[in-house]
C-alpha positions in Angstrom: -42.3 -12.1 8.4 -41.3 -15.5 9.7 -42.0 -16.4 13.3 -41.5 -19.5 15.4 -44.7 -19.0 17.4 -46.4 -22.3 17.1 -50.2 -22.2 17.5 -50.3 -25.9 18.6 -48.4 -25.0 21.8 -50.4 -21.9 22.6 -53.3 -22.1 25.1 -56.5 -21.5 23.1 -57.9 -19.0 25.5 -59.5 -16.6 23.1 -60.8 -13.5 24.9 -61.6 -10.0 23.7 -58.5 -7.8 23.8 -56.0 -10.6 23.4 -53.3 -10.3 20.6 -52.7 -13.1 18.2 -50.6 -13.9 15.1 -51.6 -15.5 11.8 -49.0 -16.7 9.3 -50.7 -15.0 6.4 -52.3 -11.9 7.9 -49.7 -11.1 10.5 -50.7 -9.9 14.0 -54.0 -8.6 15.2 -56.2 -8.1 18.2 -59.4 -10.1 19.1 -62.2 -7.6 19.1 -65.1 -9.9 20.0 -65.8 -13.6 20.8 -69.5 -14.7 20.1 -70.7 -16.4 23.3 -73.0 -18.8 21.5 -71.0 -19.8 18.4 -67.5 -19.0 19.7 -66.8 -17.2 16.4 -64.0 -14.6 16.7 -63.9 -11.1 15.2 -60.3 -10.1 14.8 -58.8 -6.7 13.7 -55.7 -7.6 11.8 -53.4 -4.9 10.6 -54.8 -4.0 7.2 -57.7 -6.5 7.6 -60.0 -5.2 10.4 -63.2 -7.1 11.4 -62.1 -10.4 10.1 -64.3 -13.3 11.3 -63.0 -16.8 12.1 -64.6 -20.0 13.3 -63.2 -21.3 16.6 -62.0 -24.6 15.3 -60.0 -22.8 12.6 -58.7 -20.3 15.1 -57.3 -23.0 17.2 -55.3 -24.4 14.3 -54.1 -21.1 12.7 -53.7 -18.6 15.5 -50.9 -18.1 18.0 -51.8 -16.1 21.0 -49.3 -13.3 21.9 -48.6 -12.1 25.4 -49.0 -8.3 26.2 -45.2 -8.0 26.3 -44.8 -9.2 22.7 -43.4 -6.5 20.4 -46.5 -6.7 18.2 -48.8 -6.1 21.1 -46.7 -3.3 22.4 -46.7 -1.6 19.0 -50.5 -1.4 19.3 -50.7 -0.5 23.0 -47.6 1.6 23.6 -46.3 3.1 20.3 -45.2 6.4 21.8 -43.3 4.6 24.6 -41.5 2.3 22.1 -40.4 5.3 20.1 -39.1 7.0 23.3 -37.3 3.8 24.2 -35.7 3.7 20.8 -34.3 7.1 21.4 -33.1 6.6 25.0 -32.2 2.9 25.4 -31.8 1.0 22.1 -30.6 -2.3 23.7 -33.7 -2.4 25.8 -35.9 -2.1 22.7 -33.9 -4.8 20.9 -34.3 -7.0 24.0 -38.1 -6.8 23.7 -37.9 -7.9 20.0 -35.4 -10.7 20.7 -37.6 -12.1 23.5 -40.7 -11.8 21.2 -39.2 -13.4 18.1 -36.9 -15.9 19.8 -35.0 -18.1 17.3 -36.3 -15.9 14.4 -34.7 -12.8 15.8 -32.4 -12.2 12.8 -31.3 -8.6 11.9 -33.8 -8.7 9.0 -36.7 -9.7 11.2 -35.8 -7.2 13.9 -35.9 -4.5 11.3 -39.3 -5.7 10.0 -40.6 -5.6 13.5 -39.5 -2.0 14.1 -39.8 -0.3 10.7 -41.8 1.7 10.0 -44.0 1.6 13.1 -41.3 2.5 15.6 -38.5 3.8 13.4 -38.5 5.5 10.0 -36.8 3.5 7.2 -34.4 6.4 6.6 -33.2 6.3 10.2 -32.8 2.5 10.6 -29.2 2.0 9.4 -27.7 4.6 11.7 -29.9 3.6 14.6 -29.1 -0.1 14.2 -25.3 0.4 14.1 -25.5 2.5 17.3 -27.8 -0.2 18.9 -25.3 -2.9 18.2 -22.4 -0.9 19.6 -24.4 -0.3 22.8 -25.3 -4.0 23.0 -21.7 -5.1 22.5 -20.6 -2.7 25.3 -23.2 -4.2 27.7 -21.9 -7.7 26.9 -25.4 -9.2 27.4 -26.1 -10.1 23.8 -24.9 -12.6 21.3 -24.3 -10.5 18.1 -24.0 -12.9 15.2 -21.7 -12.3 12.2 -24.1 -14.1 9.7 -27.3 -12.4 8.5 -29.3 -15.6 8.9 -28.2 -16.2 12.5 -30.4 -14.9 15.4 -29.5 -12.4 18.1 -29.7 -13.9 21.6 -29.8 -12.7 25.2 -27.0 -14.3 27.2 -27.4 -15.8 30.6 -24.3 -13.9 31.9 -22.5 -10.8 30.6 -19.6 -11.4 28.2 -16.6 -9.1 28.6 -14.9 -8.8 25.2 -11.8 -7.4 26.7 -11.3 -10.3 29.1 -12.0 -12.7 26.3 -9.4 -11.0 24.1 -6.7 -11.2 26.7 -7.5 -14.8 27.4 -7.3 -15.5 23.7 -3.9 -13.8 23.5 -2.6 -15.8 26.4 -3.7 -19.0 24.7 -2.4 -18.1 21.3 0.6 -20.0 19.9 2.6 -18.5 17.1 2.8 -15.1 15.5 -0.4 -15.5 13.3 -2.6 -16.4 16.3 -1.0 -13.8 18.5 -1.6 -11.2 15.8 -5.3 -12.0 15.5 -5.7 -12.0 19.3 -3.8 -8.8 19.8 -6.0 -7.1 17.3 -9.0 -7.9 19.5 -7.1 -6.6 22.5 -6.5 -3.2 20.9 -10.1 -2.9 19.9 -11.3 -3.6 23.4 -8.5 -1.9 25.4 -10.8 0.7 26.8 -12.5 -2.2 28.7 -9.2 -3.8 29.7 -7.2 -0.7 30.7 -4.7 -2.6 32.8 -1.0 -1.6 32.7 0.0 -5.0 34.0 -1.6 -6.7 31.0 0.2 -4.3 28.6 3.5 -5.2 30.2 2.6 -8.9 29.9 1.8 -8.5 26.2 5.1 -6.7 25.6 7.0 -9.6 27.2 5.2 -12.2 25.2 5.7 -10.4 21.9 9.4 -9.9 22.7 9.7 -13.6 23.2 7.9 -14.3 19.9 10.0 -11.9 17.9 13.2 -13.4 19.3 12.4 -16.7 17.6 10.7 -15.3 14.5 11.9 -16.7 11.1 12.7 -14.2 8.4 9.8 -15.4 6.3 7.4 -14.1 8.9 9.1 -10.7 9.5 6.2 -8.7 8.1 3.8 -10.4 10.6 6.3 -9.7 13.3 6.4 -6.0 12.5 2.5 -5.9 12.5 2.7 -7.7 15.9 5.1 -5.1 17.2 2.9 -2.3 15.9 -0.1 -3.5 17.9 2.1 -4.1 20.9 3.3 -0.5 20.9 -0.3 0.6 20.4 -1.3 -1.2 23.6 1.6 0.2 25.5 0.8 3.8 24.4 -2.9 3.3 25.4 -1.6 2.1 28.8 0.7 5.2 29.2 3.9 3.2 28.7 6.8 3.9 26.3 7.4 1.8 23.2 9.8 -1.2 23.5 13.5 -0.6 23.0 16.3 -2.9 22.0 16.2 -5.9 19.6 12.4 -6.1 19.7 11.8 -2.4 18.8 10.0 -1.9 15.5 12.8 0.0 13.9 15.4 -2.7 14.8 13.3 -5.2 12.9 13.4 -3.3 9.6 15.8 -4.5 6.9 18.1 -1.8 5.6 18.6 -3.0 2.0 15.9 -1.4 -0.3 14.8 -4.7 -2.0 14.5 -6.6 1.3 12.6 -3.7 2.8 10.2 -3.6 -0.1 9.6 -7.4 0.1 8.7 -7.0 3.8 6.6 -3.8 3.3 4.5 -5.5 0.5 3.4 -8.2 3.0 2.2 -5.8 5.7 -1.5 -5.6 5.5 -4.0 -2.7 5.1 -3.6 0.5 7.1 -0.8 -1.0 9.1 1.5 -0.4 6.2 1.0 3.3 6.5 1.2 3.2 10.3 4.5 1.3 10.0 5.9 3.9 7.6 4.9 6.7 10.0 6.9 4.9 12.8 9.9 4.8 10.4 9.4 8.4 9.5 9.4 9.5 13.2 12.2 7.1 14.3 14.6 7.7 11.5 14.2 11.4 10.5 17.4 11.4 8.3 17.0 7.9 6.7 13.3 7.3 5.9 13.1 9.5 2.8 16.1 8.0 0.9 15.0 4.5 1.8 11.4 4.9 0.6 12.5 6.5 -2.6 14.9 3.6 -3.2 12.1 1.0 -2.9 10.0 2.5 -5.6 11.5 0.3 -8.4 10.2 -2.7 -6.5 6.9 -1.2 -5.4 3.4 -2.3 -6.3 0.5 0.1 -6.4 -0.4 -0.2 -2.8 3.1 0.5 -1.7 3.3 3.5 -4.0 0.2 4.9 -2.5 1.6 4.4 1.1 4.9 6.0 0.2 3.1 9.0 -1.4 1.0 9.4 1.7 4.1 9.5 4.0 5.8 12.2 1.8 2.6 14.2 1.5 2.2 14.2 5.3 5.3 16.5 5.5 4.6 18.3 2.2 7.5 16.6 0.4 5.4 14.9 -2.3 7.5 16.5 -5.1 10.3 14.2 -4.2 8.2 11.2 -5.1 7.3 12.8 -8.4 10.9 13.4 -9.3 11.9 9.9 -8.2 9.1 8.4 -10.4 10.2 10.7 -13.3 13.7 9.2 -13.0 12.4 5.6 -12.9 10.3 6.2 -16.0 13.3 7.6 -17.8 15.4 4.5 -16.8 12.4 2.1 -17.4 13.0 0.6 -13.9 9.4 0.6 -12.7 7.0 -2.3 -12.2 3.9 -2.8 -14.3 1.8 -2.8 -11.1 3.1 0.7 -10.1 2.5 2.0 -13.6 -1.0 0.6 -13.5 -1.6 2.4 -10.2 -0.2 5.7 -11.6 -2.3 5.6 -14.7 -5.5 4.4 -13.0 -5.5 7.0 -10.2 -4.3 10.0 -12.3 -3.8 12.0 -9.1 -3.2 15.7 -9.9 0.0 15.3 -7.9 1.4 13.2 -10.7 0.1 15.3 -13.6 3.7 16.4 -14.6 4.5 12.7 -15.4 1.6 12.2 -17.9 3.7 12.8 -21.0 4.8 10.8 -24.0 7.7 9.6 -21.8 5.2 7.6 -19.7 3.8 5.9 -22.9 7.3 4.8 -23.8 7.9 3.5 -20.3 4.6 1.5 -20.5 5.6 -0.1 -23.8 9.1 -0.9 -22.4 7.7 -2.5 -19.3 5.1 -4.5 -21.2 7.8 -5.8 -23.5 10.0 -6.9 -20.6 7.0 -8.6 -18.9 6.6 -10.8 -22.0 9.7 -12.7 -21.0 8.4 -13.5 -17.5 5.1 -14.5 -16.0 2.4 -14.5 -18.6 0.0 -13.0 -16.2 2.3 -10.1 -15.3 1.3 -6.8 -16.7 -2.1 -7.9 -17.8 -3.9 -5.2 -15.8 -1.7 -2.5 -17.3 -2.2 -3.9 -20.8 -5.9 -4.0 -20.4 -6.0 -0.4 -19.0 -3.9 1.0 -21.9 -6.0 -0.4 -24.7 -9.5 -0.1 -23.1 -9.3 3.3 -21.4 -9.7 5.7 -24.3 -9.1 8.7 -22.1 -5.7 7.6 -21.0 -3.9 8.0 -24.3 -5.5 11.4 -24.7 -4.3 12.5 -21.3 -0.7 11.3 -22.0 -0.5 13.1 -25.3 -2.6 16.1 -24.6 0.2 18.7 -24.6 2.8 16.7 -26.6 4.9 18.1 -29.4 4.3 16.7 -32.9 7.7 15.0 -33.0 7.0 13.2 -29.6 3.6 12.1 -30.9 5.3 10.7 -34.0 7.8 8.8 -31.8 5.0 7.3 -29.7 3.0 6.3 -32.9 6.1 4.7 -34.4 6.8 2.8 -31.1 3.2 1.5 -31.0 3.5 0.4 -34.7 6.7 -1.5 -34.0 6.0 -3.0 -30.6 5.1 -6.7 -30.5 3.2 -6.3 -27.3 -0.3 -5.5 -28.5 -2.8 -7.7 -30.4 -3.5 -6.4 -33.8 -7.0 -5.2 -33.0 -5.8 -3.5 -29.8 -3.0 -1.9 -31.7 -5.4 -0.5 -34.3 -7.7 0.8 -31.6 -4.8 2.7 -29.9 -3.6 4.1 -33.3 -7.2 5.2 -34.1 -7.2 7.2 -30.8 -3.9 8.9 -31.8 -5.1 9.7 -35.3 -8.3 11.2 -33.9 -6.3 13.5 -31.7 -3.5 14.1 -34.3 -4.8 13.6 -37.8 -1.3 14.1 -39.3 -0.3 10.7 -37.9 -2.6 9.0 -40.3 0.0 9.1 -43.1 2.6 7.5 -40.8 0.2 4.7 -39.8 -0.9 4.0 -43.4 2.6 4.1 -44.7 3.8 1.7 -42.0 0.9 -0.7 -42.8 2.2 -1.2 -46.3 5.4 -2.8 -45.2 5.4 -3.4 -41.5 4.2 -7.0 -41.7 7.2 -8.0 -43.9 9.8 -5.8 -42.3 13.0 -7.6 -41.2 14.0 -7.1 -37.5 17.7 -7.1 -36.8 18.2 -8.8 -33.5 21.0 -10.3 -31.4 21.5 -14.0 -31.4 20.9 -14.0 -27.6 17.6 -12.2 -27.8 16.5 -14.4 -30.7 17.4 -17.5 -28.7 15.4 -16.3 -25.7 12.3 -15.9 -27.8 12.8 -19.3 -29.5 13.2 -20.9 -26.0 10.1 -19.1 -24.8 8.1 -20.4 -27.8 9.4 -23.9 -27.3 8.4 -23.9 -23.7 4.9 -22.6 -24.5 4.4 -25.3 -27.2 5.9 -28.2 -25.4 5.1 -27.5 -21.8 2.7 -24.7 -21.0 0.0 -25.4 -23.7 -0.1 -29.2 -22.8 -0.3 -28.4 -19.1 -3.1 -25.9 -19.7 -5.0 -28.4 -21.8 -4.9 -30.8 -18.9 -6.1 -28.1 -16.5 -9.0 -27.4 -18.8 -9.9 -31.1 -18.9 -9.7 -31.4 -15.1 -11.7 -28.2 -14.6 -14.3 -29.3 -17.1 -14.9 -32.5 -15.1 -16.1 -30.3 -12.1 -19.3 -29.6 -14.0 -21.5 -26.5 -14.3 -19.2 -24.4 -16.5 -21.2 -21.3 -15.7 -20.0 -21.3 -12.1 -16.7 -23.1 -12.7 -14.1 -20.6 -11.8 -11.2 -23.1 -12.4 -12.5 -23.7 -15.9 -12.8 -20.0 -16.6 -9.3 -19.3 -15.3 -7.8 -22.1 -17.4 -9.6 -20.9 -20.6 -8.3 -17.3 -19.9 -4.8 -18.7 -19.6 -5.3 -20.6 -22.9 -6.1 -17.3 -24.6 -3.0 -15.7 -23.2 -0.8 -18.6 -24.3 -2.2 -18.8 -27.8 -1.8 -15.0 -28.2 1.8 -15.1 -27.1 2.5 -18.2 -29.3 1.2 -16.3 -32.4 3.2 -13.1 -31.5 6.5 -15.1 -31.0 6.0 -17.0 -34.3 5.4 -13.7 -36.1 8.4 -12.0 -34.6 10.8 -15.0 -35.1 9.9 -15.3 -38.8 10.8 -11.6 -39.3 14.0 -11.8 -37.2 17.5 -11.7 -38.6 20.1 -12.7 -36.1 23.5 -11.1 -35.8 26.6 -11.0 -33.6 27.4 -7.3 -34.4 30.9 -8.3 -35.6 32.6 -6.3 -38.4 30.3 -3.4 -38.3 31.3 -0.2 -40.3 32.2 2.4 -37.7 32.6 5.3 -40.1 29.0 6.1 -39.3 26.6 5.2 -36.5 25.3 1.7 -37.2 23.6 -1.2 -35.5 26.3 -2.7 -33.3 28.2 0.4 -32.5 28.9 2.4 -29.3 28.5 6.1 -29.8 30.4 8.6 -27.6 28.5 12.0 -27.4 29.1 15.4 -25.9 26.4 18.0 -25.3 27.3 21.1 -27.2 26.2 23.6 -24.4 27.0 21.9 -21.1 29.9 19.7 -22.3 28.4 16.7 -20.6 29.7 13.4 -22.0 27.8 10.1 -22.3 27.5 7.1 -24.6 24.8 4.9 -26.2 25.2 1.4 -27.5 22.9 0.9 -30.6 21.9 -2.8 -30.8 19.1 -5.0 -32.1 15.3 -4.6 -32.0 14.9 -6.6 -28.7 18.1 -5.5 -26.9 17.0 -2.2 -25.1 18.4 -1.7 -21.6 18.3 2.0 -20.9 19.8 1.6 -17.5 23.0 0.3 -19.2 22.8 2.9 -22.1 21.7 0.2 -24.6 19.1 1.3 -27.1 17.3 -0.5 -29.9 18.1 0.8 -33.4 14.3 1.2 -33.8 13.9 3.9 -31.1 13.6 7.5 -32.1 16.8 8.3 -30.2 18.8 5.8 -32.3 17.2 6.9 -35.5 18.3 10.4 -34.9 21.9 9.2 -34.8 21.9 6.5 -37.4 24.3 6.9 -40.4 25.9 10.1 -38.9 29.8 10.3 -38.9 32.1 11.5 -36.2 31.9 15.3 -35.7 28.3 15.5 -36.8 25.8 17.4 -34.6 22.4 15.8 -33.9 19.3 17.0 -32.1 18.0 14.5 -29.5 14.8 14.6 -27.5 15.1 14.8 -23.8 13.2 12.7 -21.3 11.4 15.9 -20.1 10.1 16.6 -23.7 12.7 19.2 -24.6 15.6 19.1 -27.1 19.4 19.1 -26.8 22.2 19.3 -29.3 25.0 16.7 -29.2 28.2 16.1 -31.2 29.4 12.7 -32.0 32.9 12.3 -30.5 33.7 8.7 -31.4 32.1 5.6 -32.9 33.4 2.2 -31.7 32.6 -1.5 -32.3 30.3 -3.1 -29.8 32.2 -6.4 -30.3 
């Protein structure tokens, strides 16, 4: 273990019974000093009876006082163990005074384990010791492992320092950090006047807060009310009250909630739940279409706290049916696989995943990457989703995977292999599709074709050249093994080239149309089909359009979907069997067929 004890500064008064330290052999006790030669006999730990010439001893030994931790471990081991049990800071003080500038956490542990404390007990004891030291306020407790602990000349009061820091803070960010320290040390402050002062300052800050910092303002109000509660005072009312800061529009509310950090997000929702008993549930369900995984987890926690989690399940079921759910929320749902959401793990979820991944292709190229990777790398996921599926539903999923442009060819084959292993009957469908899928023509709208052409042009003329420049700049930073900018740029290059190849393949196969002059004697691409359910009498319509035109929220479906295929080429009056979103079947009659254009 390192030490800063310098033998050149120690008084070379070598006498029997004195403790000393050697850089290689550690600490020991001088057993005997030869009166004639001056030769020393030293009992080092693990090396007893070692002899040393006096001139060498002067150069290599540092004498230790009886108060040094090494000396006390030899003379008072039982007392040190008792001190460890009763007064941990006092024991640490002995070690700090002994090691001085070398009193790091690692060296303190080496000094005490295993002679004073067992290795198995160290972690728990050390955490308790630091808490006690912090409470006393007489120790500098470093945040870095390499920094030494120190004994302070005067006690530090963390509570007073936190209040002073809050008073000096300017702006919501600084006040938020300082108020966090105040809440942690409130037991030391415990002053109602300070709580009132904090509430007044926060109210002033919130009155001038720009909308862009609303999430930080809500966090500040949360901490303010926490301080007021600890001081026995009621929460603030009026314009600065937490609930009066909350946007009422679902999208705006979701945008703010996403920016609230950590556990404060759940705490904020609990405040909303308690303060608006009639409004919180509808609002939280309405933000699910905009939610990421962390928000989905927080919303589920709030509903579960009052045993209403089934409402979240049903809301998610509807979003999956309408394909109005984010890739991040889907990733969270598939990754966690909470038993609560087991009813959602059906072929319908697979179709929602494919739909979302296809939509994400038109936006940010990084969007949906986590979901994509999870779907094709987690071999258990597809098995879970199709475990209890009917044969027809499995066939629909298989066909959808065969037709989707989302997956790389190898990834698509891997998914299909999983399905074939689970359902061997699907092999014929896959093999049959392979014989013609690469050359199959895709009927698409001119708008969707133009969007893909525009995306391809942007990738070729703008994004790939920009990426090449980024790679060149990142390469100039050197040491490619640790060059994160270079790795990120190369990853983006892979994404861009993959997307370029996919678009080129799709565009070559595409046949554009404006859906004008379509035969309406039977259901065709470019027709609106009016349907009525034979049992309930419910009426609804579907618009059958091109391969890239699906928008379930508007009743628009691609002619390649299983739903459209069940209706294609059927005349008015014909009855068809359609699959429901829940996995069942329903009979519908075609009431009318109209032109889309």
